N, C-alpha and C positions, 0 to 999 in steps of 0.2 A: 775274865776277859780283857783282850788286848789293848793296850793304849789306843790303838788305833780305832777299833771298835767305840772304844770308850768315848773318843772325839767325834766318832760320825754318828752316836747316840745323842751328843750334847748340840751337835750342827742340827739335828732333826729336829730336837727339843725347841731349839733358838727360831728357827726357821717358821715351827708352828706359832712359836708365842709372837713373832713380827707382823706372821699373816693374820693372825687374832686382834693385833693392834692396829693394824693397815686396813682391816675390811672386816668389820668386826659384824656387819649386816650377813657376810656369807654363813655365820654359825646360829644366826638369828632364826627360827623360824616363825614364820608369820602368824599372828594370831587372830587379826581380822580378815573379813573378808572384802573386797574391792567395791565399791559402792555400785558400779555395773551390774553385778551379780545381783541384784536387788530388782523388784520390779518397778514400774514406771509409778513416781506421784503423781495421782490422779487428784484435781480438786473440782466440788462441783459445790455452786453457789445458787441457792434457791429463795428467791426475793422477787419482789416487783421489779418490772423493766422501768416503771416511770411511779412517783409520787409526788404529790403537792409540797410546796414549800413551806418547811417546818413540821412537816409531816414525820411523825417516829413510827418505824414499819420495821417489824419482827423479820429475821433472816437467818438463815441456818448455812453453814459452810461446812461440807462433809469431804472428808481428807483420806485417802487409801492408799497401800502402796508404799514402799520402801521400806527398811527396817523394820520400823514398827508395824507394818501391814503385815511383815513377811513372817519372821521371826519372834512379834510382840516386843512392846515400848511403848512409845509416848509420841505423840503428835503434839506439837505445838503450832501458834500462829500469831503473826503480827499484822494489824490493818492500818492503814492511812488514806486520808480522804485526800483526793487530787480536784481542784475544781477553779474557774474562774475566781469567783467567789464564795468560798466555805466559809464565810460567818455564819456561825451558828448549826454547822454541820458536826457530828460525832458518829463515831461506831463504839458502842458501850455493851461489853469491854473491847477494849483494841487490842487487848493481848487474852491469850487462853493457853491452857493445856489440858491434853484428854487422852487417854489412852484408846478408846471407841473411834476419834476420828472426827466426831461430831460437837460443833460448836455453835451454838446461838446465840444471837447479840441481835441489838436494835442499831436501827442506822437512822439518823433525823436527819432531815434535808436542810441544805443551808438557806437562808432566806430571803435570795432571789432564783427566781424561776426563769425557764427559758435558757437555761445550761444541763449540761450533763455533768454529773460527778463521777470520778472514777475510784475504784477502791483499791487499792493497791495490798494483796495480802502475799507477807512472806512468810511459808509455810517447810515447817523440818519435822521430818521422819526420824527418829531416833531409836537406835537400839543400845540402851545405857550401859548392857550387860559389857558391850564389846568397843561401846563408843562410836560404833558407826554410824553415820548420819547422809539425809540425803534432804538437799533444800530445795525447793520451787519458788519463784514469785510470779502470779497471776494477776490479771486485771479485771474486773467486772464492771459493768457501768449501769448507772439510773438515771433516766432523765427527769429532773425538776420540772414540774408545771404550776400553772394556776390554775387553782380550782374554780369549777362553777359551783355556788354554793345552793345547796336546798335547804332551806329551814323552812319548819313548820312548828307553829304554834299550836298547844294542844293545852286542855281546859279540863278541871275537874269540878264537875258540879254538882259531886256526890257528897256525903255528910262523913265520908270517912276516907282515909289516906289509901291511893290506888298504887300496891307495890309491886315493883319487877314486872313493869309493861314495856314490851317489846315492841320497837318501830323498827320494820324492815323495810329497806329503800331498794325501788326497781327504777330502770330506765329501759325501755321499750323491751322487757319482760326478761332483760337481765340484772341479776342479783349485784347489787353494790356493796351492801353490807347492813348491820344494823346497831341500833341503839338500846340501851336497857336503863329504864329511869323510873321513878317515882314521883308523885302528884300529891301536894300535901290536898285534905278537904277544901274545894272551893277555890282552890289555888289554878295558876295557870306555869306550862313549861314551853319554851322557845328549844326546840332541837334543831342542830345543826349538822348536818353533813355535806363533807367536801366530794363530789364526785369530780373524780381526775381522770377520765379518758382520756387516751395518748391522743386521739382524734376524734373528732366531733364532726359528724356529717351534717350538711347544712340541709333546713328544712324542719320537719315537724317529728317531734319525740314526746313520749308520753312516760311522764313522771307518778310513779305509782308507790305510795306508803300502805302496809300492810300493818295493821296492830295486832298483839296477840297478847290475850290474858288468860292466865291460867284458871281465872274463875269467873271467867266469861262475863265480866262487869264491863269492859271496856268498849266504847261502839261511838263512831260517828255519829255525827247526827242525820244522817240519811238511814239509820238504823243498822247498817253493817259494818265490816271492821276493815272496808277496803276504800282508800280516796285515791283519785287519780286525778291528772291534771297534763294538759296539752300544752307544749310551748315550741317555742320555734327559735331555730339559731340561724342567723347569719342568710347570706346568700349565694354561698360557696363552702368547700369544705375548709374547714379552719383550726388549725392544731392549737390545744392548748398552751397559752402564754403569749398568743396574739391576741389581737384585739377580737373579742366576740362581740355581734350584736347585740347578744344577750346575756351579758358577762355575770349576772346574778339571777338565779330562779328563786322567788319569792312563792312559798306557798302557806296560806293560812287554812291550819286544818284544824276545825275544831270540833273537838272530841269531848264527846257528854257520857257520864256514867249512867246508866239507868238500872234501877231498883225493882222495878213493877214485876210482883211476883218473886222476887228475889232477896233470901236474906241477907241483914245488913252484915260486912264484913267488921269484926271487932277490932277496935286497937291493942296494939300490944304493948 
């Protein structure tokens, strides 16, 4: 090889070295996909639109899309409550990680009604193999209301304990919820249920309590397992949290256990 050719070769090698040092990215093959190549990150919140102050309500957040949804990985979330007065409120747990993107947690309402709490969820969808991740922040709301309290005092006049009795509460034939309880022999128990409708219309409402006993031993004094009471609220529609003409509904429900022609239950 001539001296001229050798110098030319050295020059080419030097030029490539300078090019590599100056522009290393030109010789690097990208190993990560661009975040825009992934599907959109979607958040769905399943929970009540309103709840009573200091009430604990179960909620679910479902996350889909992004790297974890498209190619596999993990989803994470972090929750924060924003409110005028958030004393007593919490999201438990406030953080979490999941491959499925389904998160279940409890939200405890603050002690002050007449406000709306905002729950900010910061969610990440990540592919740990490549390090690709997509973040999204979304806000959901729950209105905090003053409940109308339904109380029912029940009595056990039998000689054995009544176990796993269920009381189902209805207003205007709309199911509200249930309580499961035991009553010792000869004892009584006051049941309390918070009626937290977002809007309460004025006028007449029918409150109903239905008792369910698997052994068919629990009855009302009337001989059946249903008790109804008519109540009147306000003169016009009132949102819960405002002043209600009837702020508390008090029901005294007298429940008797009848054992005529029925075998007594043995104590465990």
